[in-house]
C-alpha positions in Angstrom: -62.3 -134.8 63.5 -61.5 -135.3 60.0 -65.2 -134.6 59.3 -64.8 -131.2 61.8 -61.7 -130.7 59.5 -63.1 -130.6 56.6 -66.3 -128.7 57.3 -64.6 -126.1 59.1 -66.6 -126.6 62.4 -64.1 -125.1 65.3 -66.3 -126.2 68.4 -66.4 -129.8 67.2 -63.0 -129.7 66.5 -61.7 -128.1 70.0 -64.2 -130.4 71.5 -62.5 -133.4 70.1 -59.0 -132.2 70.7 -59.8 -132.0 74.1 -61.7 -135.1 74.2 -58.3 -136.7 72.7 -56.3 -134.7 74.9 -58.1 -136.7 78.3 -57.9 -140.1 76.6 -53.7 -139.2 75.8 -53.9 -138.3 79.8 -55.6 -141.7 80.9 -53.0 -143.5 78.9 -50.0 -141.2 80.8 -49.0 -140.1 77.3 -48.3 -136.7 78.7 -46.2 -134.7 76.1 -49.3 -135.3 73.3 -52.2 -134.4 75.5 -50.4 -131.1 76.0 -49.9 -130.8 71.9 -54.1 -131.3 71.6 -55.1 -129.3 74.4 -52.8 -126.4 72.7 -55.1 -126.9 69.8 -58.4 -127.4 71.8 -57.2 -123.8 73.3 -56.3 -122.3 69.8 -59.6 -123.4 68.9 -61.9 -121.9 71.6 -60.0 -118.7 71.9 -61.8 -118.1 68.7 -65.6 -119.1 69.5 -66.0 -117.1 72.7 -67.1 -119.6 74.9 -66.3 -118.8 78.3 -67.0 -122.7 79.2 -64.9 -124.0 77.3 -62.4 -121.9 77.7 -62.3 -122.5 81.5 -62.1 -126.8 80.7 -59.2 -126.1 78.2 -57.2 -124.0 81.3 -57.9 -126.7 83.7 -56.9 -129.4 81.3 -53.6 -127.3 80.3 -52.4 -126.6 83.8 -53.2 -130.7 84.9 -50.9 -131.8 82.1 -48.6 -129.5 83.0 -48.3 -130.7 86.6 -47.5 -134.1 85.2 -45.1 -132.7 83.2 -43.5 -131.1 86.3 -44.0 -128.1 84.7 -45.5 -126.2 87.2 -44.8 -122.9 87.1 -46.9 -122.9 83.7 -49.6 -125.6 85.3 -50.4 -122.9 88.0 -50.5 -119.8 85.4 -53.1 -122.3 83.6 -54.8 -122.5 86.6 -55.1 -119.0 87.7 -56.7 -118.0 84.6 -59.2 -120.7 85.3 -60.0 -119.2 88.3 -59.9 -115.7 87.8 -62.2 -116.9 84.7 -64.4 -119.0 86.8 -64.8 -116.4 90.2 -65.6 -113.1 87.7 -67.6 -114.8 84.9 -68.9 -118.9 85.4 -68.8 -119.2 89.3 -69.0 -123.0 88.8 -68.4 -124.9 91.8 -67.4 -128.4 90.7 -64.8 -126.2 88.4 -63.6 -124.4 91.3 -63.0 -127.7 93.2 -61.3 -129.1 90.4 -59.0 -126.1 90.1 -58.3 -125.8 94.2 -57.4 -129.5 94.2 -54.9 -129.0 90.8 -53.6 -126.0 92.3 -52.5 -128.1 96.2 -51.6 -131.0 94.2 -48.5 -128.4 92.0 -47.8 -126.9 95.7 -48.0 -129.7 97.4 -45.4 -131.2 95.1 -43.2 -128.5 94.9 -43.2 -128.9 99.1 -44.7 -125.6 98.8 -46.9 -126.5 101.7 -48.3 -123.5 103.2 -49.7 -122.4 99.4 -50.9 -126.0 99.3 -53.1 -125.9 102.3 
């Protein structure tokens, strides 16, 4: 990450921040994961890279779910869903988005929305 920062490689920094965030999630350090994913999103927005943007939205949706910030999680997942359905049409991402949305609604006992 330090090298990417030194040469101002925005794409590498965004990727590395996302990877660091995934490590924090794996270790249940959700507040640190959130910070890394937020940084990754800010960098990715400068790139006009839609697949990376989709990943940022999904990651932020997931980490907010773990932080019990369900509304924020659904907001990011909805952004991911709209981006995916509108431009990317990635079936693997679609499955992840719907799974995370279902988990959000289930945890809130909104069973109708979860199904």
